[in-house]
A tleap script that builds the chain and sets N, CA, C and O, in Angstrom:
source leaprc.protein.ff14SB
mol = sequence {
  NMET ILE SER PRO GLY PRO SER PHE GLY GLY
  GLY PHE ASP PHE MET PHE THR LEU VAL PRO
  ILE ILE ILE GLY ILE VAL PHE ILE VAL VAL
  ILE ALA GLY LEU ILE ALA ASN GLY ALA ARG
  TYR VAL LYS ASN VAL GLN SER PRO ARG ASN
  SER ARG PHE ALA ARG VAL VAL ALA LYS ARG
  MET ASP VAL ARG HIE HIE THR ASN HIE HIE
  ASN GLY ASP ASN GLY MET MET HIE SER SER
  ASN SER SER ARG THR TYR TYR TYR ILE THR
  LEU GLU PHE ASP ASN GLY GLU ARG LYS GLU
  TYR LEU ASP VAL LYS ASN LEU TYR GLY LEU
  VAL VAL GLU GLY ASP ALA GLY TYR ALA ALA
  ILE GLN GLY ASP TRP ILE VAL ALA PHE GLU
  ARG ASN ALA GLN PRO GLN CSER
}
set mol.1.N position { 0.889 -0.888 -0.124 }
set mol.1.CA position { 0.238 -0.183 -0.529 }
set mol.1.C position { 0.787 1.235 -0.011 }
set mol.1.O position { 1.258 1.479 1.100 }
set mol.2.N position { 0.649 1.915 -0.854 }
set mol.2.CA position { 1.323 3.335 -1.141 }
set mol.2.C position { 0.649 4.551 -0.069 }
set mol.2.O position { -0.580 4.605 -0.126 }
set mol.3.N position { 1.285 5.487 0.857 }
set mol.3.CA position { 0.552 6.167 1.767 }
set mol.3.C position { 0.640 7.315 0.847 }
set mol.3.O position { 1.609 7.500 0.109 }
set mol.4.N position { -0.225 7.957 0.897 }
set mol.4.CA position { -0.338 9.302 0.677 }
set mol.4.C position { 0.807 10.665 0.950 }
set mol.4.O position { 1.368 10.880 2.024 }
set mol.5.N position { 0.947 11.370 -0.139 }
set mol.5.CA position { 2.166 12.233 0.014 }
set mol.5.C position { 1.700 12.906 1.053 }
set mol.5.O position { 0.676 12.491 1.596 }
set mol.6.N position { 2.492 14.326 1.643 }
set mol.6.CA position { 2.385 14.924 2.618 }
set mol.6.C position { 1.160 16.079 2.617 }
set mol.6.O position { 1.052 16.613 1.514 }
set mol.7.N position { 0.487 16.430 3.342 }
set mol.7.CA position { -0.711 16.728 3.461 }
set mol.7.C position { -0.164 18.447 4.070 }
set mol.7.O position { 0.315 18.709 5.173 }
set mol.8.N position { -0.408 19.275 3.067 }
set mol.8.CA position { -0.835 20.633 3.296 }
set mol.8.C position { -1.798 21.193 3.791 }
set mol.8.O position { -1.634 22.118 4.586 }
set mol.9.N position { -2.720 20.862 3.518 }
set mol.9.CA position { -3.875 21.590 3.801 }
set mol.9.C position { -3.909 22.039 5.658 }
set mol.9.O position { -4.448 23.083 6.023 }
set mol.10.N position { -3.318 21.166 6.553 }
set mol.10.CA position { -3.634 21.646 7.793 }
set mol.10.C position { -2.554 22.558 8.300 }
set mol.10.O position { -2.870 23.004 9.403 }
set mol.11.N position { -1.605 22.910 7.956 }
set mol.11.CA position { -0.647 24.103 7.788 }
set mol.11.C position { -1.456 25.600 7.292 }
set mol.11.O position { -1.455 26.626 7.973 }
set mol.12.N position { -2.133 25.440 5.943 }
set mol.12.CA position { -2.650 26.704 5.734 }
set mol.12.C position { -4.156 26.637 6.705 }
set mol.12.O position { -4.504 27.794 6.944 }
set mol.13.N position { -4.896 25.850 7.174 }
set mol.13.CA position { -5.789 25.730 7.766 }
set mol.13.C position { -5.364 26.357 9.415 }
set mol.13.O position { -6.315 26.549 10.173 }
set mol.14.N position { -4.365 26.571 9.776 }
set mol.14.CA position { -3.952 26.788 10.682 }
set mol.14.C position { -3.791 28.102 10.277 }
set mol.14.O position { -4.775 28.840 10.329 }
set mol.15.N position { -2.721 28.529 9.881 }
set mol.15.CA position { -3.118 29.649 9.685 }
set mol.15.C position { -3.836 30.951 9.441 }
set mol.15.O position { -3.574 32.090 9.829 }
set mol.16.N position { -4.796 30.485 8.707 }
set mol.16.CA position { -6.296 31.026 8.346 }
set mol.16.C position { -6.906 31.233 9.887 }
set mol.16.O position { -7.628 32.158 10.258 }
set mol.17.N position { -6.469 30.239 10.588 }
set mol.17.CA position { -7.607 30.274 11.887 }
set mol.17.C position { -6.121 31.678 12.924 }
set mol.17.O position { -6.415 32.631 13.645 }
set mol.18.N position { -4.653 31.167 12.521 }
set mol.18.CA position { -4.081 32.242 13.491 }
set mol.18.C position { -3.640 33.547 13.334 }
set mol.18.O position { -2.946 34.079 14.201 }
set mol.19.N position { -4.039 34.233 12.111 }
set mol.19.CA position { -3.790 35.596 11.528 }
set mol.19.C position { -4.906 36.057 11.668 }
set mol.19.O position { -4.855 37.281 11.790 }
set mol.20.N position { -6.359 35.468 11.728 }
set mol.20.CA position { -7.148 36.543 12.020 }
set mol.20.C position { -7.103 36.921 13.916 }
set mol.20.O position { -7.003 38.006 14.488 }
set mol.21.N position { -7.199 35.794 14.361 }
set mol.21.CA position { -7.117 35.882 16.034 }
set mol.21.C position { -5.650 37.075 16.277 }
set mol.21.O position { -5.800 37.866 17.208 }
set mol.22.N position { -4.439 37.167 15.544 }
set mol.22.CA position { -3.818 38.023 16.024 }
set mol.22.C position { -3.800 39.466 15.696 }
set mol.22.O position { -3.245 40.436 16.212 }
set mol.23.N position { -4.691 39.282 14.535 }
set mol.23.CA position { -5.128 40.686 14.392 }
set mol.23.C position { -6.454 41.055 15.181 }
set mol.23.O position { -6.663 42.267 15.231 }
set mol.24.N position { -7.356 40.274 15.782 }
set mol.24.CA position { -7.978 40.964 16.674 }
set mol.24.C position { -7.451 41.273 17.795 }
set mol.24.O position { -7.783 42.258 18.454 }
set mol.25.N position { -6.329 40.222 18.201 }
set mol.25.CA position { -5.539 40.625 19.442 }
set mol.25.C position { -5.235 42.281 19.213 }
set mol.25.O position { -5.740 43.133 19.944 }
set mol.26.N position { -4.433 42.563 18.212 }
set mol.26.CA position { -3.942 43.513 17.876 }
set mol.26.C position { -4.692 44.936 18.090 }
set mol.26.O position { -4.279 45.965 18.625 }
set mol.27.N position { -6.013 44.616 17.449 }
set mol.27.CA position { -7.069 45.705 16.942 }
set mol.27.C position { -7.624 45.671 19.122 }
set mol.27.O position { -7.730 46.720 19.758 }
set mol.28.N position { -7.805 44.596 19.609 }
set mol.28.CA position { -7.902 44.790 20.892 }
set mol.28.C position { -7.387 45.466 21.401 }
set mol.28.O position { -7.945 46.293 22.122 }
set mol.29.N position { -5.942 45.389 21.220 }
set mol.29.CA position { -5.033 46.320 21.940 }
set mol.29.C position { -4.882 47.820 21.983 }
set mol.29.O position { -4.632 48.671 22.837 }
set mol.30.N position { -5.125 47.777 20.770 }
set mol.30.CA position { -5.078 49.781 20.210 }
set mol.30.C position { -6.398 50.220 20.917 }
set mol.30.O position { -6.107 51.057 21.771 }
set mol.31.N position { -7.728 49.976 20.886 }
set mol.31.CA position { -8.574 50.133 21.111 }
set mol.31.C position { -9.005 50.441 22.510 }
set mol.31.O position { -9.728 51.360 22.894 }
set mol.32.N position { -8.267 49.243 23.376 }
set mol.32.CA position { -7.804 49.501 24.737 }
set mol.32.C position { -7.401 50.664 25.229 }
set mol.32.O position { -7.901 51.432 26.051 }
set mol.33.N position { -5.666 50.693 24.126 }
set mol.33.CA position { -5.153 51.674 24.339 }
set mol.33.C position { -5.510 53.490 24.149 }
set mol.33.O position { -4.966 54.419 24.745 }
set mol.34.N position { -6.411 53.532 23.293 }
set mol.34.CA position { -7.189 54.805 23.134 }
set mol.34.C position { -8.104 55.045 24.112 }
set mol.34.O position { -7.803 55.909 24.935 }
set mol.35.N position { -9.412 54.348 24.246 }
set mol.35.CA position { -10.071 54.335 25.771 }
set mol.35.C position { -9.444 54.321 27.401 }
set mol.35.O position { -9.923 54.320 28.535 }
set mol.36.N position { -8.317 54.313 26.886 }
set mol.36.CA position { -7.608 54.159 28.436 }
set mol.36.C position { -6.861 55.531 28.295 }
set mol.36.O position { -6.696 56.185 29.325 }
set mol.37.N position { -6.373 56.043 27.038 }
set mol.37.CA position { -5.829 57.654 26.948 }
set mol.37.C position { -7.223 58.676 27.254 }
set mol.37.O position { -7.306 59.641 28.014 }
set mol.38.N position { -8.098 58.159 26.496 }
set mol.38.CA position { -9.143 59.037 26.942 }
set mol.38.C position { -9.963 58.956 28.343 }
set mol.38.O position { -10.900 59.735 28.522 }
set mol.39.N position { -9.809 58.552 28.764 }
set mol.39.CA position { -10.042 58.167 30.239 }
set mol.39.C position { -9.182 59.053 30.662 }
set mol.39.O position { -9.664 60.170 30.853 }
set mol.40.N position { -7.931 58.910 30.898 }
set mol.40.CA position { -7.081 59.694 31.364 }
set mol.40.C position { -7.160 61.546 31.322 }
set mol.40.O position { -7.266 62.289 32.297 }
set mol.41.N position { -7.084 61.861 30.131 }
set mol.41.CA position { -7.699 63.160 29.784 }
set mol.41.C position { -8.948 63.684 30.389 }
set mol.41.O position { -9.089 64.859 30.729 }
set mol.42.N position { -10.128 62.469 30.543 }
set mol.42.CA position { -11.113 62.967 31.114 }
set mol.42.C position { -10.670 63.457 32.590 }
set mol.42.O position { -10.735 64.632 32.951 }
set mol.43.N position { -10.251 62.484 33.320 }
set mol.43.CA position { -10.313 62.274 34.145 }
set mol.43.C position { -9.422 63.930 35.089 }
set mol.43.O position { -9.644 64.587 36.106 }
set mol.44.N position { -8.350 63.938 33.905 }
set mol.44.CA position { -7.559 64.668 34.224 }
set mol.44.C position { -8.263 66.225 33.966 }
set mol.44.O position { -7.588 67.192 34.319 }
set mol.45.N position { -9.406 66.429 33.447 }
set mol.45.CA position { -9.819 67.716 32.545 }
set mol.45.C position { -10.979 67.934 33.839 }
set mol.45.O position { -11.324 69.112 33.935 }
set mol.46.N position { -11.494 67.194 34.631 }
set mol.46.CA position { -12.377 67.071 35.328 }
set mol.46.C position { -11.844 67.000 37.340 }
set mol.46.O position { -12.417 67.178 38.414 }
set mol.47.N position { -10.686 66.697 36.945 }
set mol.47.CA position { -9.749 67.530 38.489 }
set mol.47.C position { -10.008 68.401 38.860 }
set mol.47.O position { -10.329 69.193 37.974 }
set mol.48.N position { -10.090 68.964 40.304 }
set mol.48.CA position { -10.019 69.916 40.718 }
set mol.48.C position { -8.751 70.514 40.689 }
set mol.48.O position { -7.721 69.840 40.652 }
set mol.49.N position { -8.767 71.973 40.705 }
set mol.49.CA position { -7.175 73.184 40.184 }
set mol.49.C position { -7.225 73.217 41.750 }
set mol.49.O position { -8.097 73.563 42.547 }
set mol.50.N position { -5.730 72.639 41.908 }
set mol.50.CA position { -5.703 73.237 43.490 }
set mol.50.C position { -3.939 73.593 42.971 }
set mol.50.O position { -3.290 73.178 42.010 }
set mol.51.N position { -3.516 74.735 44.336 }
set mol.51.CA position { -2.498 75.045 43.655 }
set mol.51.C position { -1.296 75.045 45.013 }
set mol.51.O position { -1.815 75.464 46.047 }
set mol.52.N position { -0.013 74.703 45.149 }
set mol.52.CA position { 0.143 73.980 46.431 }
set mol.52.C position { 2.005 74.850 46.110 }
set mol.52.O position { 2.323 75.041 44.936 }
set mol.53.N position { 2.961 75.250 47.201 }
set mol.53.CA position { 3.958 75.268 47.014 }
set mol.53.C position { 5.020 74.131 47.406 }
set mol.53.O position { 5.186 73.401 48.382 }
set mol.54.N position { 5.812 74.381 45.876 }
set mol.54.CA position { 6.872 73.190 45.488 }
set mol.54.C position { 7.745 73.928 45.141 }
set mol.54.O position { 7.554 75.140 45.234 }
set mol.55.N position { 9.012 73.406 44.619 }
set mol.55.CA position { 9.830 73.133 44.187 }
set mol.55.C position { 10.331 72.906 42.679 }
set mol.55.O position { 9.246 72.559 42.213 }
set mol.56.N position { 11.055 72.867 41.784 }
set mol.56.CA position { 10.755 72.268 40.959 }
set mol.56.C position { 12.722 71.460 40.887 }
set mol.56.O position { 13.797 71.980 40.589 }
set mol.57.N position { 12.391 70.216 41.271 }
set mol.57.CA position { 13.755 69.026 41.078 }
set mol.57.C position { 14.117 69.088 39.735 }
set mol.57.O position { 15.159 69.742 39.710 }
set mol.58.N position { 13.761 68.699 38.420 }
set mol.58.CA position { 13.804 68.098 37.621 }
set mol.58.C position { 12.780 68.306 36.233 }
set mol.58.O position { 11.615 68.587 36.515 }
set mol.59.N position { 13.002 68.232 35.267 }
set mol.59.CA position { 12.370 68.907 33.828 }
set mol.59.C position { 12.955 67.113 33.324 }
set mol.59.O position { 13.871 66.403 33.740 }
set mol.60.N position { 11.843 66.914 32.208 }
set mol.60.CA position { 12.166 65.798 30.978 }
set mol.60.C position { 11.526 66.419 29.723 }
set mol.60.O position { 10.815 67.399 29.501 }
set mol.61.N position { 12.211 65.202 28.830 }
set mol.61.CA position { 11.450 65.179 27.531 }
set mol.61.C position { 11.151 64.023 27.269 }
set mol.61.O position { 11.307 63.095 28.062 }
set mol.62.N position { 10.747 63.928 26.281 }
set mol.62.CA position { 9.789 62.420 26.157 }
set mol.62.C position { 9.577 62.533 24.572 }
set mol.62.O position { 8.498 62.968 24.169 }
set mol.63.N position { 10.462 62.197 23.762 }
set mol.63.CA position { 10.088 62.321 22.365 }
set mol.63.C position { 9.844 61.109 21.859 }
set mol.63.O position { 10.671 60.200 21.924 }
set mol.64.N position { 8.456 60.970 21.204 }
set mol.64.CA position { 8.185 59.125 20.399 }
set mol.64.C position { 8.188 60.073 18.971 }
set mol.64.O position { 8.061 61.275 18.737 }
set mol.65.N position { 8.396 58.900 18.196 }
set mol.65.CA position { 8.777 58.671 16.682 }
set mol.65.C position { 7.664 57.837 16.094 }
set mol.65.O position { 7.604 56.676 16.499 }
set mol.66.N position { 6.541 58.339 14.975 }
set mol.66.CA position { 5.786 57.496 14.718 }
set mol.66.C position { 6.287 57.182 12.791 }
set mol.66.O position { 6.490 58.185 12.108 }
set mol.67.N position { 6.386 56.194 12.329 }
set mol.67.CA position { 6.359 55.994 11.056 }
set mol.67.C position { 5.251 55.612 10.261 }
set mol.67.O position { 4.833 54.490 10.549 }
set mol.68.N position { 4.652 56.186 9.363 }
set mol.68.CA position { 3.542 55.630 8.734 }
set mol.68.C position { 3.988 55.768 7.027 }
set mol.68.O position { 4.500 56.528 6.205 }
set mol.69.N position { 3.192 54.037 7.255 }
set mol.69.CA position { 3.989 53.794 5.087 }
set mol.69.C position { 2.439 53.384 4.912 }
set mol.69.O position { 1.917 52.476 5.559 }
set mol.70.N position { 1.749 54.203 3.916 }
set mol.70.CA position { 0.953 53.909 2.859 }
set mol.70.C position { 1.394 54.273 1.574 }
set mol.70.O position { 2.478 54.798 1.318 }
set mol.71.N position { -0.107 53.761 0.220 }
set mol.71.CA position { 0.328 53.678 -0.577 }
set mol.71.C position { -0.278 55.126 -1.429 }
set mol.71.O position { -1.365 55.678 -1.260 }
set mol.72.N position { 0.672 55.447 -2.244 }
set mol.72.CA position { 0.098 57.149 -3.080 }
set mol.72.C position { -0.521 56.424 -3.993 }
set mol.72.O position { -0.478 55.248 -4.353 }
set mol.73.N position { -1.268 57.640 -4.375 }
set mol.73.CA position { -2.221 57.595 -5.981 }
set mol.73.C position { -1.773 56.898 -6.710 }
set mol.73.O position { -2.454 55.984 -7.175 }
set mol.74.N position { -0.272 57.112 -7.120 }
set mol.74.CA position { 0.254 56.214 -8.438 }
set mol.74.C position { 0.863 55.038 -8.046 }
set mol.74.O position { 1.585 54.499 -8.885 }
set mol.75.N position { 0.703 54.378 -6.677 }
set mol.75.CA position { 0.505 53.153 -6.286 }
set mol.75.C position { 2.052 52.864 -5.778 }
set mol.75.O position { 2.546 51.751 -5.596 }
set mol.76.N position { 2.674 54.110 -5.600 }
set mol.76.CA position { 3.994 53.838 -5.072 }
set mol.76.C position { 3.908 54.011 -3.594 }
set mol.76.O position { 3.101 54.844 -3.182 }
set mol.77.N position { 4.606 53.360 -2.764 }
set mol.77.CA position { 4.528 53.242 -1.070 }
set mol.77.C position { 5.549 54.436 -0.939 }
set mol.77.O position { 6.598 54.730 -1.511 }
set mol.78.N position { 4.670 55.081 0.218 }
set mol.78.CA position { 5.432 56.270 0.806 }
set mol.78.C position { 5.698 55.852 1.773 }
set mol.78.O position { 5.490 54.667 2.035 }
set mol.79.N position { 6.343 56.841 2.763 }
set mol.79.CA position { 6.674 56.714 4.340 }
set mol.79.C position { 5.961 58.157 4.880 }
set mol.79.O position { 5.563 58.939 4.016 }
set mol.80.N position { 5.839 58.426 5.979 }
set mol.80.CA position { 5.888 59.197 6.388 }
set mol.80.C position { 6.211 59.692 8.009 }
set mol.80.O position { 5.414 59.282 8.852 }
set mol.81.N position { 7.064 60.340 8.355 }
set mol.81.CA position { 7.899 60.395 10.017 }
set mol.81.C position { 7.426 61.364 10.469 }
set mol.81.O position { 7.477 62.461 9.913 }
set mol.82.N position { 6.773 61.094 11.773 }
set mol.82.CA position { 6.620 62.196 12.346 }
set mol.82.C position { 7.206 61.744 14.103 }
set mol.82.O position { 7.476 60.590 14.435 }
set mol.83.N position { 7.322 63.299 15.283 }
set mol.83.CA position { 7.749 62.874 16.624 }
set mol.83.C position { 6.616 63.844 17.406 }
set mol.83.O position { 6.184 64.914 16.976 }
set mol.84.N position { 6.393 63.438 18.182 }
set mol.84.CA position { 5.896 64.376 19.153 }
set mol.84.C position { 6.956 64.236 20.531 }
set mol.84.O position { 7.593 63.255 20.917 }
set mol.85.N position { 6.858 65.770 21.153 }
set mol.85.CA position { 7.165 65.497 22.238 }
set mol.85.C position { 6.652 65.700 23.639 }
set mol.85.O position { 5.703 66.477 23.743 }
set mol.86.N position { 6.974 65.307 24.401 }
set mol.86.CA position { 6.187 65.270 26.038 }
set mol.86.C position { 7.330 66.048 26.825 }
set mol.86.O position { 8.546 65.891 26.714 }
set mol.87.N position { 6.536 67.051 27.764 }
set mol.87.CA position { 7.404 67.600 28.563 }
set mol.87.C position { 6.940 67.372 29.906 }
set mol.87.O position { 5.789 67.648 30.241 }
set mol.88.N position { 7.817 66.863 30.710 }
set mol.88.CA position { 7.441 66.522 32.625 }
set mol.88.C position { 8.300 67.349 33.003 }
set mol.88.O position { 9.417 67.677 32.602 }
set mol.89.N position { 7.566 67.677 33.916 }
set mol.89.CA position { 8.637 69.054 35.755 }
set mol.89.C position { 7.521 67.764 36.654 }
set mol.89.O position { 6.489 67.094 36.610 }
set mol.90.N position { 8.988 68.206 37.569 }
set mol.90.CA position { 9.016 66.808 38.607 }
set mol.90.C position { 8.605 67.802 39.619 }
set mol.90.O position { 8.713 68.913 39.099 }
set mol.91.N position { 8.053 67.923 41.198 }
set mol.91.CA position { 8.168 69.009 41.647 }
set mol.91.C position { 8.054 68.363 43.042 }
set mol.91.O position { 7.553 67.248 43.192 }
set mol.92.N position { 8.572 69.156 44.127 }
set mol.92.CA position { 9.055 68.681 45.457 }
set mol.92.C position { 7.820 69.960 46.259 }
set mol.92.O position { 7.566 71.152 46.087 }
set mol.93.N position { 7.367 68.940 47.095 }
set mol.93.CA position { 6.660 69.813 48.046 }
set mol.93.C position { 7.221 69.644 49.235 }
set mol.93.O position { 8.153 68.941 49.624 }
set mol.94.N position { 6.062 70.871 50.074 }
set mol.94.CA position { 7.106 71.182 51.395 }
set mol.94.C position { 7.103 69.822 52.353 }
set mol.94.O position { 7.869 69.943 53.309 }
set mol.95.N position { 6.522 68.773 52.304 }
set mol.95.CA position { 6.290 67.263 52.996 }
set mol.95.C position { 7.399 66.516 52.352 }
set mol.95.O position { 7.373 65.354 52.759 }
set mol.96.N position { 8.596 66.770 51.303 }
set mol.96.CA position { 9.312 65.981 51.112 }
set mol.96.C position { 8.279 64.898 49.637 }
set mol.96.O position { 8.859 63.933 49.139 }
set mol.97.N position { 7.374 65.130 49.339 }
set mol.97.CA position { 6.571 64.370 48.463 }
set mol.97.C position { 7.156 64.893 46.789 }
set mol.97.O position { 6.759 66.008 46.450 }
set mol.98.N position { 7.666 64.464 46.220 }
set mol.98.CA position { 7.736 64.503 44.704 }
set mol.98.C position { 6.890 63.705 43.938 }
set mol.98.O position { 6.505 62.556 44.155 }
set mol.99.N position { 6.624 64.549 42.907 }
set mol.99.CA position { 5.799 64.041 41.943 }
set mol.99.C position { 6.008 64.843 40.390 }
set mol.99.O position { 6.066 66.071 40.332 }
set mol.100.N position { 6.095 64.097 39.343 }
set mol.100.CA position { 6.235 64.225 38.047 }
set mol.100.C position { 4.839 64.566 37.362 }
set mol.100.O position { 4.115 63.572 37.297 }
set mol.101.N position { 4.162 65.986 36.719 }
set mol.101.CA position { 3.428 66.713 36.162 }
set mol.101.C position { 3.676 66.702 34.708 }
set mol.101.O position { 4.586 67.334 34.171 }
set mol.102.N position { 2.802 65.935 34.085 }
set mol.102.CA position { 2.724 66.508 31.940 }
set mol.102.C position { 3.103 68.006 32.014 }
set mol.102.O position { 3.001 68.444 33.160 }
set mol.103.N position { 3.418 68.699 31.305 }
set mol.103.CA position { 3.345 69.932 31.090 }
set mol.103.C position { 2.170 70.583 30.070 }
set mol.103.O position { 2.737 71.125 29.121 }
set mol.104.N position { 1.244 70.651 30.013 }
set mol.104.CA position { 0.095 71.187 29.247 }
set mol.104.C position { 0.150 72.287 28.947 }
set mol.104.O position { -0.231 72.503 27.796 }
set mol.105.N position { 0.531 73.270 29.601 }
set mol.105.CA position { 0.908 74.740 28.988 }
set mol.105.C position { 1.795 75.399 28.645 }
set mol.105.O position { 1.692 76.623 28.719 }
set mol.106.N position { 2.981 74.782 28.146 }
set mol.106.CA position { 3.812 75.308 28.060 }
set mol.106.C position { 5.035 75.812 28.839 }
set mol.106.O position { 5.848 76.651 28.450 }
set mol.107.N position { 5.019 75.029 30.230 }
set mol.107.CA position { 5.923 75.597 31.030 }
set mol.107.C position { 7.284 75.197 31.331 }
set mol.107.O position { 7.984 75.482 32.303 }
set mol.108.N position { 7.571 74.343 30.115 }
set mol.108.CA position { 8.753 73.658 30.686 }
set mol.108.C position { 10.222 74.935 30.603 }
set mol.108.O position { 11.085 75.021 31.477 }
set mol.109.N position { 10.150 75.934 29.132 }
set mol.109.CA position { 11.080 76.624 29.257 }
set mol.109.C position { 10.953 77.599 30.149 }
set mol.109.O position { 11.974 78.286 30.191 }
set mol.110.N position { 10.109 77.947 30.888 }
set mol.110.CA position { 9.540 79.166 32.032 }
set mol.110.C position { 10.119 78.980 32.765 }
set mol.110.O position { 10.781 79.947 33.142 }
set mol.111.N position { 10.363 77.391 33.663 }
set mol.111.CA position { 10.954 77.236 34.652 }
set mol.111.C position { 12.790 76.228 35.065 }
set mol.111.O position { 13.280 75.467 34.231 }
set mol.112.N position { 13.194 76.393 35.901 }
set mol.112.CA position { 14.463 76.204 35.805 }
set mol.112.C position { 14.610 75.371 37.161 }
set mol.112.O position { 13.980 75.788 38.134 }
set mol.113.N position { 15.556 73.988 37.324 }
set mol.113.CA position { 15.611 73.157 38.161 }
set mol.113.C position { 15.835 73.997 39.569 }
set mol.113.O position { 16.878 74.644 39.472 }
set mol.114.N position { 15.252 74.175 40.721 }
set mol.114.CA position { 15.931 74.947 41.809 }
set mol.114.C position { 14.757 76.023 41.921 }
set mol.114.O position { 14.652 76.633 42.985 }
set mol.115.N position { 13.944 76.266 40.966 }
set mol.115.CA position { 12.665 77.365 41.057 }
set mol.115.C position { 11.691 76.517 41.895 }
set mol.115.O position { 11.314 75.347 41.834 }
set mol.116.N position { 11.284 78.153 43.155 }
set mol.116.CA position { 10.190 77.398 44.430 }
set mol.116.C position { 9.310 78.513 43.791 }
set mol.116.O position { 9.637 79.505 43.139 }
set mol.117.N position { 7.766 77.918 44.286 }
set mol.117.CA position { 7.093 79.115 43.513 }
set mol.117.C position { 5.459 77.833 44.142 }
set mol.117.O position { 5.495 76.758 44.740 }
set mol.118.N position { 4.251 78.678 43.614 }
set mol.118.CA position { 3.075 78.124 43.778 }
set mol.118.C position { 2.591 77.221 42.430 }
set mol.118.O position { 1.852 77.847 41.671 }
set mol.119.N position { 2.859 76.058 42.098 }
set mol.119.CA position { 2.346 75.134 41.086 }
set mol.119.C position { 0.890 74.705 41.532 }
set mol.119.O position { 0.431 74.238 42.574 }
set mol.120.N position { 0.241 75.134 40.046 }
set mol.120.CA position { -1.417 74.606 40.029 }
set mol.120.C position { -1.325 73.636 39.520 }
set mol.120.O position { -0.828 73.617 38.394 }
set mol.121.N position { -1.818 72.290 40.211 }
set mol.121.CA position { -2.071 71.290 39.548 }
set mol.121.C position { -3.276 70.796 39.503 }
set mol.121.O position { -4.045 70.958 40.450 }
set mol.122.N position { -3.664 70.047 38.283 }
set mol.122.CA position { -4.999 69.803 38.066 }
set mol.122.C position { -4.553 67.989 37.653 }
set mol.122.O position { -3.811 67.754 36.699 }
set mol.123.N position { -4.988 67.142 38.309 }
set mol.123.CA position { -4.526 65.498 37.903 }
set mol.123.C position { -3.623 65.586 37.862 }
set mol.123.O position { -2.988 66.208 38.714 }
set mol.124.N position { -3.073 64.984 36.805 }
set mol.124.CA position { -1.938 64.659 36.483 }
set mol.124.C position { -0.957 65.604 35.607 }
set mol.124.O position { -0.072 65.150 34.882 }
set mol.125.N position { -1.180 66.702 35.740 }
set mol.125.CA position { -1.069 67.869 34.506 }
set mol.125.C position { -0.789 68.919 35.550 }
set mol.125.O position { -1.474 69.016 36.568 }
set mol.126.N position { 0.632 70.005 35.168 }
set mol.126.CA position { 0.656 71.246 35.378 }
set mol.126.C position { 0.592 72.076 35.089 }
set mol.126.O position { 1.445 72.434 34.277 }
set mol.127.N position { -0.462 73.057 35.513 }
set mol.127.CA position { -0.925 74.047 34.770 }
set mol.127.C position { -1.188 75.517 34.264 }
set mol.127.O position { -1.672 76.177 33.344 }
set mol.128.N position { -0.225 75.621 36.077 }
set mol.128.CA position { 0.888 77.154 36.041 }
set mol.128.C position { 1.732 76.782 37.165 }
set mol.128.O position { 1.708 75.792 37.897 }
set mol.129.N position { 2.578 77.934 37.129 }
set mol.129.CA position { 3.592 78.273 38.192 }
set mol.129.C position { 3.543 79.707 38.309 }
set mol.129.O position { 3.395 80.511 37.389 }
set mol.130.N position { 3.680 79.939 39.510 }
set mol.130.CA position { 4.076 81.294 40.089 }
set mol.130.C position { 5.379 81.091 40.573 }
set mol.130.O position { 5.388 80.743 41.754 }
set mol.131.N position { 6.756 81.221 39.910 }
set mol.131.CA position { 7.484 81.889 40.603 }
set mol.131.C position { 8.071 82.954 41.474 }
set mol.131.O position { 8.144 84.161 41.243 }
set mol.132.N position { 8.649 81.991 42.967 }
set mol.132.CA position { 9.265 82.723 43.306 }
set mol.132.C position { 8.841 83.281 45.058 }
set mol.132.O position { 9.442 83.949 45.900 }
set mol.133.N position { 7.682 82.687 45.016 }
set mol.133.CA position { 6.738 82.747 46.446 }
set mol.133.C position { 7.043 82.263 47.404 }
set mol.133.O position { 7.363 81.084 47.549 }
set mol.134.N position { 6.978 83.369 48.480 }
set mol.134.CA position { 7.525 82.453 49.682 }
set mol.134.C position { 6.187 81.622 50.132 }
set mol.134.O position { 5.040 81.826 49.733 }
set mol.135.N position { 6.748 80.364 51.319 }
set mol.135.CA position { 5.964 79.448 51.447 }
set mol.135.C position { 5.407 80.016 52.993 }
set mol.135.O position { 6.134 80.312 53.941 }
set mol.136.N position { 3.663 80.084 52.943 }
set mol.136.CA position { 3.396 80.766 54.251 }
set mol.136.C position { 3.906 79.780 55.365 }
set mol.136.O position { 4.093 78.565 55.294 }
set mol.137.N position { 4.071 80.619 56.374 }
set mol.137.CA position { 4.177 79.448 57.491 }
set mol.137.C position { 3.176 79.615 59.012 }
set mol.137.O position { 3.229 78.747 59.884 }
savepdb mol mol.pdb
quit
């Protein structure tokens, strides 16, 4: 009896099952990330703004690069690069607590490490900084 040759059907069936699952997982991860970012934004917008005396102890930048590939009208493949820079300011409060805040009001270039004053905080954002104020005793 002659045995049949190798069967490739099982491998293709496996790939047709695996690829949609992987695409589905990637889609779910992207949607979950968008929902989490939206929820964080809403939380910060709805947070009360409070002012506390603090000292600027650190500043940092986070540059994120993105590359997009797409087909043009002429069928040629094009890619576009973009980047976005996020600015963070770390504050130290009178009680010794330190916390890093996202700069949403372009304060990064206006403050230097060691500046002391009143920082207006809204959720995870620093929204204002009034330099050289003295702490109240």
